[in-house]
C-alpha positions as CSV (number, residue, x, y, z in Angstrom):
1,M,25.7,0.0,-7.3
2,R,25.9,3.8,-6.7
3,V,22.7,5.4,-5.4
4,M,22.4,9.2,-5.5
5,K,20.2,10.9,-3.0
6,R,19.1,14.4,-3.7
7,E,18.1,16.6,-0.8
8,G,17.2,20.1,-1.9
9,R,20.0,21.1,-4.3
10,R,22.6,19.0,-2.7
11,E,23.4,15.4,-3.8
12,L,24.8,12.9,-1.4
13,D,26.6,9.8,-2.5
14,N,25.6,6.5,-0.9
15,W,27.0,3.2,-1.8
16,I,25.2,-0.1,-1.4
17,S,26.1,-3.5,-2.8
18,E,24.3,-5.0,-5.8
19,K,23.1,-7.8,-3.4
20,E,21.6,-5.3,-1.0
21,W,19.9,-3.4,-3.8
22,R,18.3,-6.7,-5.1
23,I,17.0,-7.5,-1.7
24,I,15.5,-4.1,-1.4
25,V,13.8,-4.3,-4.8
26,Q,12.5,-7.8,-4.1
27,N,11.0,-6.9,-0.7
28,I,9.8,-3.3,-0.9
29,P,7.3,-1.9,-3.3
30,V,8.6,0.8,-5.5
31,V,6.1,3.6,-5.7
32,S,5.8,5.5,-8.9
33,V,3.6,8.2,-10.5
34,D,2.8,8.5,-14.2
35,L,0.9,11.5,-15.7
36,I,-1.2,12.0,-18.8
37,V,-0.8,15.7,-19.7
38,L,-3.2,17.1,-22.3
39,H,-2.0,20.1,-24.3
40,K,-3.6,21.7,-27.3
41,G,-5.6,18.7,-28.2
42,G,-2.7,16.3,-27.8
43,V,-0.8,14.4,-25.2
44,V,2.7,15.4,-23.8
45,L,5.2,12.6,-24.2
46,G,9.0,12.3,-23.6
47,K,11.5,10.2,-25.4
48,R,14.0,8.2,-23.3
49,C,17.6,8.9,-23.9
50,N,19.0,6.2,-21.6
51,E,18.4,2.5,-20.9
52,P,16.2,0.7,-20.4
53,A,14.0,1.5,-23.4
54,K,16.3,4.1,-24.9
55,G,14.6,5.8,-27.8
56,E,11.1,4.8,-26.7
57,W,8.3,7.3,-26.0
58,F,6.8,7.5,-22.5
59,V,4.4,9.5,-20.4
60,P,6.0,11.8,-17.8
61,G,6.5,10.3,-14.4
62,G,8.9,8.6,-12.1
63,R,9.6,6.9,-8.8
64,V,8.6,8.5,-5.5
65,R,11.3,8.7,-3.0
66,K,10.7,9.3,0.7
67,V,12.9,12.0,2.2
68,R,13.5,12.4,5.8
69,A,12.4,15.8,7.2
């Protein structure tokens, strides 16, 4: 599994094994934020262009990643 880390405008490649990734996901909560944005009497939605749920509508949001200072 390839994991991309973004620090500022620079991306760093880090490689971890599928086994390590599964251990992380099973043992550490993944923090996420979702937003409901009201605009001109409606709600802002996005349409997914990748899997999972490709082609489905969603509210804006995503995972929160801790970055070292």
